mmCIF file as gemmi writes it, N, C-alpha and C atoms, coordinates in Angstrom:
data_model
loop_
_atom_site.group_PDB
_atom_site.id
_atom_site.type_symbol
_atom_site.label_atom_id
_atom_site.label_alt_id
_atom_site.label_comp_id
_atom_site.label_asym_id
_atom_site.label_entity_id
_atom_site.label_seq_id
_atom_site.pdbx_PDB_ins_code
_atom_site.Cartn_x
_atom_site.Cartn_y
_atom_site.Cartn_z
_atom_site.occupancy
_atom_site.B_iso_or_equiv
_atom_site.pdbx_formal_charge
_atom_site.auth_seq_id
_atom_site.auth_asym_id
_atom_site.pdbx_PDB_model_num
ATOM 1 N N . MET Axp A 1 ? 45.147 -30.887 8.66 1 0 ? 1 A 1
ATOM 2 C CA . MET Axp A 1 ? 45.602 -29.733 8.639 1 0 ? 1 A 1
ATOM 3 C C . MET Axp A 1 ? 45.865 -28.654 9.825 1 0 ? 1 A 1
ATOM 4 N N . THR Axp A 2 ? 47.319 -28.35 9.91 1 0 ? 2 A 1
ATOM 5 C CA . THR Axp A 2 ? 47.369 -27.564 10.857 1 0 ? 2 A 1
ATOM 6 C C . THR Axp A 2 ? 47.978 -26.256 10.564 1 0 ? 2 A 1
ATOM 7 N N . PRO Axp A 3 ? 47.729 -25.183 12.161 1 0 ? 3 A 1
ATOM 8 C CA . PRO Axp A 3 ? 47.376 -23.651 11.785 1 0 ? 3 A 1
ATOM 9 C C . PRO Axp A 3 ? 48.995 -23.504 10.966 1 0 ? 3 A 1
ATOM 10 N N . ASP Axp A 4 ? 50.265 -24.565 11.363 1 0 ? 4 A 1
ATOM 11 C CA . ASP Axp A 4 ? 51.137 -23.883 10.628 1 0 ? 4 A 1
ATOM 12 C C . ASP Axp A 4 ? 51.081 -24.387 9.373 1 0 ? 4 A 1
ATOM 13 N N . SER Axp A 5 ? 50.083 -25.019 8.408 1 0 ? 5 A 1
ATOM 14 C CA . SER Axp A 5 ? 50.245 -25.744 7.251 1 0 ? 5 A 1
ATOM 15 C C . SER Axp A 5 ? 49.308 -24.59 6.531 1 0 ? 5 A 1
ATOM 16 N N . LEU Axp A 6 ? 48.391 -23.647 7.368 1 0 ? 6 A 1
ATOM 17 C CA . LEU Axp A 6 ? 47.192 -22.745 6.369 1 0 ? 6 A 1
ATOM 18 C C . LEU Axp A 6 ? 48.048 -21.758 5.743 1 0 ? 6 A 1
ATOM 19 N N . ARG Axp A 7 ? 46.574 -21.658 5.222 1 0 ? 7 A 1
ATOM 20 C CA . ARG Axp A 7 ? 47.325 -19.906 4.236 1 0 ? 7 A 1
ATOM 21 C C . ARG Axp A 7 ? 46.167 -18.875 4.881 1 0 ? 7 A 1
ATOM 22 N N . TRP Axp A 8 ? 47.012 -18.149 5.807 1 0 ? 8 A 1
ATOM 23 C CA . TRP Axp A 8 ? 46.426 -16.731 6.697 1 0 ? 8 A 1
ATOM 24 C C . TRP Axp A 8 ? 46.048 -15.838 5.565 1 0 ? 8 A 1
ATOM 25 N N . VAL Axp A 9 ? 45.069 -15.243 5.913 1 0 ? 9 A 1
ATOM 26 C CA . VAL Axp A 9 ? 44.645 -13.868 5.431 1 0 ? 9 A 1
ATOM 27 C C . VAL Axp A 9 ? 44.719 -12.601 6.267 1 0 ? 9 A 1
ATOM 28 N N . LYS Axp A 10 ? 45.369 -11.756 5.415 1 0 ? 10 A 1
ATOM 29 C CA . LYS Axp A 10 ? 44.747 -10.618 6.723 1 0 ? 10 A 1
ATOM 30 C C . LYS Axp A 10 ? 43.798 -10.075 6.294 1 0 ? 10 A 1
ATOM 31 N N . SER Axp A 11 ? 43.228 -8.807 7.035 1 0 ? 11 A 1
ATOM 32 C CA . SER Axp A 11 ? 42.394 -8.114 7.042 1 0 ? 11 A 1
ATOM 33 C C . SER Axp A 11 ? 41.847 -6.791 5.358 1 0 ? 11 A 1
ATOM 34 N N . SER Axp A 12 ? 41.448 -6.874 5.213 1 0 ? 12 A 1
ATOM 35 C CA . SER Axp A 12 ? 41.559 -6.005 3.826 1 0 ? 12 A 1
ATOM 36 C C . SER Axp A 12 ? 42.513 -4.338 4.435 1 0 ? 12 A 1
ATOM 37 N N . TYR Axp A 13 ? 42.153 -4.074 5.63 1 0 ? 13 A 1
ATOM 38 C CA . TYR Axp A 13 ? 42.652 -3.257 6.46 1 0 ? 13 A 1
ATOM 39 C C . TYR Axp A 13 ? 43.715 -2.755 7.14 1 0 ? 13 A 1
ATOM 40 N N . SER Axp A 14 ? 44.633 -3.636 6.285 1 0 ? 14 A 1
ATOM 41 C CA . SER Axp A 14 ? 45.477 -4.099 7.469 1 0 ? 14 A 1
ATOM 42 C C . SER Axp A 14 ? 46.764 -2.995 7.263 1 0 ? 14 A 1
ATOM 43 N N . ASN Axp A 15 ? 46.444 -1.906 6.47 1 0 ? 15 A 1
ATOM 44 C CA . ASN Axp A 15 ? 47.577 -0.427 6.401 1 0 ? 15 A 1
ATOM 45 C C . ASN Axp A 15 ? 47.185 0.623 7.061 1 0 ? 15 A 1
ATOM 46 N N . ASN Axp A 16 ? 46.253 -0.283 8.534 1 0 ? 16 A 1
ATOM 47 C CA . ASN Axp A 16 ? 45.739 0.997 9.67 1 0 ? 16 A 1
ATOM 48 C C . ASN Axp A 16 ? 46.847 1.045 10.667 1 0 ? 16 A 1
ATOM 49 N N . GLY Axp A 17 ? 48.074 0.749 10.801 1 0 ? 17 A 1
ATOM 50 C CA . GLY Axp A 17 ? 48.977 1.195 11.836 1 0 ? 17 A 1
ATOM 51 C C . GLY Axp A 17 ? 49.325 -0.087 12.314 1 0 ? 17 A 1
ATOM 52 N N . GLY Axp A 18 ? 49.269 -1.424 11.719 1 0 ? 18 A 1
ATOM 53 C CA . GLY Axp A 18 ? 49.734 -2.872 12.11 1 0 ? 18 A 1
ATOM 54 C C . GLY Axp A 18 ? 48.564 -3.241 13.31 1 0 ? 18 A 1
ATOM 55 N N . GLN Axp A 19 ? 47.799 -2.97 13.629 1 0 ? 19 A 1
ATOM 56 C CA . GLN Axp A 19 ? 46.675 -3.671 14.719 1 0 ? 19 A 1
ATOM 57 C C . GLN Axp A 19 ? 45.843 -4.096 13.725 1 0 ? 19 A 1
ATOM 58 N N . CYS Axp A 20 ? 46.624 -5.631 12.816 1 0 ? 20 A 1
ATOM 59 C CA . CYS Axp A 20 ? 46.15 -6.329 12.298 1 0 ? 20 A 1
ATOM 60 C C . CYS Axp A 20 ? 45.524 -7.33 12.614 1 0 ? 20 A 1
ATOM 61 N N . ILE Axp A 21 ? 44.911 -8.457 12.433 1 0 ? 21 A 1
ATOM 62 C CA . ILE Axp A 21 ? 44.794 -10.035 12.727 1 0 ? 21 A 1
ATOM 63 C C . ILE Axp A 21 ? 44.823 -10.657 10.9 1 0 ? 21 A 1
ATOM 64 N N . GLU Axp A 22 ? 44.876 -12.062 11.209 1 0 ? 22 A 1
ATOM 65 C CA . GLU Axp A 22 ? 44.662 -12.614 10.15 1 0 ? 22 A 1
ATOM 66 C C . GLU Axp A 22 ? 43.334 -14.147 10.218 1 0 ? 22 A 1
ATOM 67 N N . TRP Axp A 23 ? 43.034 -14.538 9.471 1 0 ? 23 A 1
ATOM 68 C CA . TRP Axp A 23 ? 42.169 -15.362 9.909 1 0 ? 23 A 1
ATOM 69 C C . TRP Axp A 23 ? 42.645 -16.621 8.525 1 0 ? 23 A 1
ATOM 70 N N . ALA Axp A 24 ? 42.118 -17.926 8.761 1 0 ? 24 A 1
ATOM 71 C CA . ALA Axp A 24 ? 42.561 -19.229 7.834 1 0 ? 24 A 1
ATOM 72 C C . ALA Axp A 24 ? 41.29 -19.493 7.276 1 0 ? 24 A 1
ATOM 73 N N . PRO Axp A 25 ? 40.783 -18.73 6.288 1 0 ? 25 A 1
ATOM 74 C CA . PRO Axp A 25 ? 39.675 -19.679 5.685 1 0 ? 25 A 1
ATOM 75 C C . PRO Axp A 25 ? 39.41 -20.381 5.16 1 0 ? 25 A 1
ATOM 76 N N . GLU Axp A 26 ? 40.102 -21.299 4.677 1 0 ? 26 A 1
ATOM 77 C CA . GLU Axp A 26 ? 40.092 -23.017 4.261 1 0 ? 26 A 1
ATOM 78 C C . GLU Axp A 26 ? 39.602 -23.729 5.798 1 0 ? 26 A 1
ATOM 79 N N . ARG Axp A 27 ? 40.043 -23.293 6.845 1 0 ? 27 A 1
ATOM 80 C CA . ARG Axp A 27 ? 40.322 -24.144 7.591 1 0 ? 27 A 1
ATOM 81 C C . ARG Axp A 27 ? 38.41 -24.018 8.1 1 0 ? 27 A 1
ATOM 82 N N . ALA Axp A 28 ? 38.022 -22.658 7.606 1 0 ? 28 A 1
ATOM 83 C CA . ALA Axp A 28 ? 36.794 -22.185 8.299 1 0 ? 28 A 1
ATOM 84 C C . ALA Axp A 28 ? 35.756 -23.417 7.292 1 0 ? 28 A 1
ATOM 85 N N . ALA Axp A 29 ? 35.926 -23.43 5.743 1 0 ? 29 A 1
ATOM 86 C CA . ALA Axp A 29 ? 35.373 -23.875 4.962 1 0 ? 29 A 1
ATOM 87 C C . ALA Axp A 29 ? 34.957 -25.63 5.153 1 0 ? 29 A 1
ATOM 88 N N . ALA Axp A 30 ? 36.932 -26.233 5.708 1 0 ? 30 A 1
ATOM 89 C CA . ALA Axp A 30 ? 36.812 -27.567 5.942 1 0 ? 30 A 1
ATOM 90 C C . ALA Axp A 30 ? 36.179 -27.966 7.859 1 0 ? 30 A 1
ATOM 91 N N . ALA Axp A 31 ? 36.346 -27.368 8.361 1 0 ? 31 A 1
ATOM 92 C CA . ALA Axp A 31 ? 36.217 -27.807 9.623 1 0 ? 31 A 1
ATOM 93 C C . ALA Axp A 31 ? 34.916 -26.686 10.516 1 0 ? 31 A 1
ATOM 94 N N . GLY Axp A 32 ? 34.27 -26.067 9.556 1 0 ? 32 A 1
ATOM 95 C CA . GLY Axp A 32 ? 33.135 -24.834 10.392 1 0 ? 32 A 1
ATOM 96 C C . GLY Axp A 32 ? 34.062 -24.091 11.864 1 0 ? 32 A 1
ATOM 97 N N . GLU Axp A 33 ? 35.067 -23.947 12.27 1 0 ? 33 A 1
ATOM 98 C CA . GLU Axp A 33 ? 35.46 -23.33 12.765 1 0 ? 33 A 1
ATOM 99 C C . GLU Axp A 33 ? 36.532 -22.251 12.165 1 0 ? 33 A 1
ATOM 100 N N . VAL Axp A 34 ? 36.661 -21.306 12.602 1 0 ? 34 A 1
ATOM 101 C CA . VAL Axp A 34 ? 37.113 -19.97 12.585 1 0 ? 34 A 1
ATOM 102 C C . VAL Axp A 34 ? 39.128 -19.982 13.12 1 0 ? 34 A 1
ATOM 103 N N . LEU Axp A 35 ? 39.821 -19.527 12.5 1 0 ? 35 A 1
ATOM 104 C CA . LEU Axp A 35 ? 41.275 -19.634 13.285 1 0 ? 35 A 1
ATOM 105 C C . LEU Axp A 35 ? 41.725 -18.596 13.514 1 0 ? 35 A 1
ATOM 106 N N . VAL Axp A 36 ? 41.706 -17.15 14.234 1 0 ? 36 A 1
ATOM 107 C CA . VAL Axp A 36 ? 42.296 -15.972 13.96 1 0 ? 36 A 1
ATOM 108 C C . VAL Axp A 36 ? 43.847 -15.81 15.017 1 0 ? 36 A 1
ATOM 109 N N . ARG Axp A 37 ? 44.543 -15.082 14.525 1 0 ? 37 A 1
ATOM 110 C CA . ARG Axp A 37 ? 45.686 -14.531 14.863 1 0 ? 37 A 1
ATOM 111 C C . ARG Axp A 37 ? 45.891 -13.433 14.694 1 0 ? 37 A 1
ATOM 112 N N . ASP Axp A 38 ? 47.069 -12.854 15.605 1 0 ? 38 A 1
ATOM 113 C CA . ASP Axp A 38 ? 47.687 -11.443 15.544 1 0 ? 38 A 1
ATOM 114 C C . ASP Axp A 38 ? 48.566 -11.138 14.086 1 0 ? 38 A 1
ATOM 115 N N . SER Axp A 39 ? 48.848 -10.627 13.522 1 0 ? 39 A 1
ATOM 116 C CA . SER Axp A 39 ? 49.479 -10.555 12.395 1 0 ? 39 A 1
ATOM 117 C C . SER Axp A 39 ? 50.913 -10.135 12.553 1 0 ? 39 A 1
ATOM 118 N N . LYS Axp A 40 ? 50.854 -9.43 13.776 1 0 ? 40 A 1
ATOM 119 C CA . LYS Axp A 40 ? 52.437 -9.258 14.078 1 0 ? 40 A 1
ATOM 120 C C . LYS Axp A 40 ? 53.092 -10.186 14.832 1 0 ? 40 A 1
ATOM 121 N N . THR Axp A 41 ? 52.448 -11.455 15.009 1 0 ? 41 A 1
ATOM 122 C CA . THR Axp A 41 ? 53.101 -12.563 15.8 1 0 ? 41 A 1
ATOM 123 C C . THR Axp A 41 ? 52.916 -13.698 15.054 1 0 ? 41 A 1
ATOM 124 N N . PRO Axp A 42 ? 52.95 -14.532 13.968 1 0 ? 42 A 1
ATOM 125 C CA . PRO Axp A 42 ? 52.7 -15.319 13.334 1 0 ? 42 A 1
ATOM 126 C C . PRO Axp A 42 ? 52.603 -17.008 14.081 1 0 ? 42 A 1
ATOM 127 N N . THR Axp A 43 ? 53.49 -16.625 14.748 1 0 ? 43 A 1
ATOM 128 C CA . THR Axp A 43 ? 54.044 -18.013 14.879 1 0 ? 43 A 1
ATOM 129 C C . THR Axp A 43 ? 53.5 -18.161 16.764 1 0 ? 43 A 1
ATOM 130 N N . GLY Axp A 44 ? 52.776 -17.051 17.131 1 0 ? 44 A 1
ATOM 131 C CA . GLY Axp A 44 ? 52.084 -16.554 18.424 1 0 ? 44 A 1
ATOM 132 C C . GLY Axp A 44 ? 50.499 -17.971 18.538 1 0 ? 44 A 1
ATOM 133 N N . PRO Axp A 45 ? 50.434 -17.622 19.252 1 0 ? 45 A 1
ATOM 134 C CA . PRO Axp A 45 ? 49.224 -18.323 19.846 1 0 ? 45 A 1
ATOM 135 C C . PRO Axp A 45 ? 47.901 -18.468 18.595 1 0 ? 45 A 1
ATOM 136 N N . HIS Axp A 46 ? 47.222 -19.027 18.233 1 0 ? 46 A 1
ATOM 137 C CA . HIS Axp A 46 ? 45.679 -18.8 17.669 1 0 ? 46 A 1
ATOM 138 C C . HIS Axp A 46 ? 44.21 -19.226 18.822 1 0 ? 46 A 1
ATOM 139 N N . LEU Axp A 47 ? 43.514 -17.71 18.005 1 0 ? 47 A 1
ATOM 140 C CA . LEU Axp A 47 ? 41.435 -18.266 18.745 1 0 ? 47 A 1
ATOM 141 C C . LEU Axp A 47 ? 41.335 -19.403 18.314 1 0 ? 47 A 1
ATOM 142 N N . THR Axp A 48 ? 40.249 -19.463 18.154 1 0 ? 48 A 1
ATOM 143 C CA . THR Axp A 48 ? 39.47 -20.953 17.776 1 0 ? 48 A 1
ATOM 144 C C . THR Axp A 48 ? 38.237 -20.616 17.989 1 0 ? 48 A 1
ATOM 145 N N . LEU Axp A 49 ? 37.572 -19.931 17.006 1 0 ? 49 A 1
ATOM 146 C CA . LEU Axp A 49 ? 35.995 -19.276 16.87 1 0 ? 49 A 1
ATOM 147 C C . LEU Axp A 49 ? 34.751 -20.478 16.432 1 0 ? 49 A 1
ATOM 148 N N . SER Axp A 50 ? 33.582 -19.605 16.193 1 0 ? 50 A 1
ATOM 149 C CA . SER Axp A 50 ? 32.481 -20.793 15.798 1 0 ? 50 A 1
ATOM 150 C C . SER Axp A 50 ? 32.766 -20.146 15.2 1 0 ? 50 A 1
ATOM 151 N N . VAL Axp A 51 ? 31.709 -20.517 13.518 1 0 ? 51 A 1
ATOM 152 C CA . VAL Axp A 51 ? 31.307 -19.382 12.391 1 0 ? 51 A 1
ATOM 153 C C . VAL Axp A 51 ? 30.553 -18.059 12.981 1 0 ? 51 A 1
ATOM 154 N N . GLY Axp A 52 ? 29.676 -18.811 13.827 1 0 ? 52 A 1
ATOM 155 C CA . GLY Axp A 52 ? 28.685 -17.686 14.621 1 0 ? 52 A 1
ATOM 156 C C . GLY Axp A 52 ? 29.058 -16.468 15.095 1 0 ? 52 A 1
ATOM 157 N N . VAL Axp A 53 ? 30.126 -16.972 15.883 1 0 ? 53 A 1
ATOM 158 C CA . VAL Axp A 53 ? 30.602 -15.502 16.931 1 0 ? 53 A 1
ATOM 159 C C . VAL Axp A 53 ? 32.056 -15.204 16.043 1 0 ? 53 A 1
ATOM 160 N N . TRP Axp A 54 ? 32.377 -15.766 15.088 1 0 ? 54 A 1
ATOM 161 C CA . TRP Axp A 54 ? 33.745 -14.739 14.272 1 0 ? 54 A 1
ATOM 162 C C . TRP Axp A 54 ? 32.288 -13.744 13.706 1 0 ? 54 A 1
ATOM 163 N N . ALA Axp A 55 ? 31.201 -14.036 12.97 1 0 ? 55 A 1
ATOM 164 C CA . ALA Axp A 55 ? 30.218 -13.192 11.846 1 0 ? 55 A 1
ATOM 165 C C . ALA Axp A 55 ? 29.743 -12.182 12.922 1 0 ? 55 A 1
ATOM 166 N N . GLU Axp A 56 ? 29.106 -12.7 14.371 1 0 ? 56 A 1
ATOM 167 C CA . GLU Axp A 56 ? 29.715 -12.154 14.856 1 0 ? 56 A 1
ATOM 168 C C . GLU Axp A 56 ? 30.524 -10.252 15.575 1 0 ? 56 A 1
ATOM 169 N N . LEU Axp A 57 ? 32.016 -11.176 15.658 1 0 ? 57 A 1
ATOM 170 C CA . LEU Axp A 57 ? 33.03 -10.182 15.916 1 0 ? 57 A 1
ATOM 171 C C . LEU Axp A 57 ? 33.392 -9.606 14.513 1 0 ? 57 A 1
ATOM 172 N N . VAL Axp A 58 ? 33.174 -9.931 12.902 1 0 ? 58 A 1
ATOM 173 C CA . VAL Axp A 58 ? 33.392 -9.152 12.257 1 0 ? 58 A 1
ATOM 174 C C . VAL Axp A 58 ? 31.969 -7.87 12.072 1 0 ? 58 A 1
ATOM 175 N N . ASP Axp A 59 ? 30.782 -8.267 12.047 1 0 ? 59 A 1
ATOM 176 C CA . ASP Axp A 59 ? 29.565 -7.269 12.639 1 0 ? 59 A 1
ATOM 177 C C . ASP Axp A 59 ? 29.767 -6.261 13.544 1 0 ? 59 A 1
ATOM 178 N N . PHE Axp A 60 ? 31.3 -6.462 15.018 1 0 ? 60 A 1
ATOM 179 C CA . PHE Axp A 60 ? 30.895 -5.511 15.546 1 0 ? 60 A 1
ATOM 180 C C . PHE Axp A 60 ? 32.351 -4.709 14.871 1 0 ? 60 A 1
ATOM 181 N N . ALA Axp A 61 ? 32.85 -5.068 14.679 1 0 ? 61 A 1
ATOM 182 C CA . ALA Axp A 61 ? 34.298 -4.257 13.776 1 0 ? 61 A 1
ATOM 183 C C . ALA Axp A 61 ? 33.343 -3.468 13 1 0 ? 61 A 1
ATOM 184 N N . LYS Axp A 62 ? 32.754 -3.83 12.029 1 0 ? 62 A 1
ATOM 185 C CA . LYS Axp A 62 ? 32.3 -3.344 10.917 1 0 ? 62 A 1
ATOM 186 C C . LYS Axp A 62 ? 31.421 -1.951 11.642 1 0 ? 62 A 1
ATOM 187 N N . SER Axp A 63 ? 31.016 -1.898 12.694 1 0 ? 63 A 1
ATOM 188 C CA . SER Axp A 63 ? 29.835 -1.238 13.253 1 0 ? 63 A 1
ATOM 189 C C . SER Axp A 63 ? 30.903 0.015 14.354 1 0 ? 63 A 1
ATOM 190 N N . GLN Axp A 64 ? 32.319 -0.334 14.538 1 0 ? 64 A 1
ATOM 191 C CA . GLN Axp A 64 ? 33.308 0.577 15.205 1 0 ? 64 A 1
ATOM 192 C C . GLN Axp A 64 ? 34.134 1.631 14.498 1 0 ? 64 A 1
ATOM 193 N N . GLY Axp A 65 ? 34.016 1.188 12.49 1 0 ? 65 A 1
ATOM 194 C CA . GLY Axp A 65 ? 34.063 1.56 11.705 1 0 ? 65 A 1
ATOM 195 C C . GLY Axp A 65 ? 34.271 3.329 11.342 1 0 ? 65 A 1
């Protein structure tokens, strides 16, 4: 399961002017790690986060809303 073969999902808030990320939920379920990338650069690099760090990032983003 390579990053190029994954289904990437944008945030439900992706209509906020292009400041969006995407993540690969199937990779998270299969490997226990969350891949995150910039939606404007889908062929660019990605971050690999633990599930716990991903949850903290999501909570932080929600608190900034």
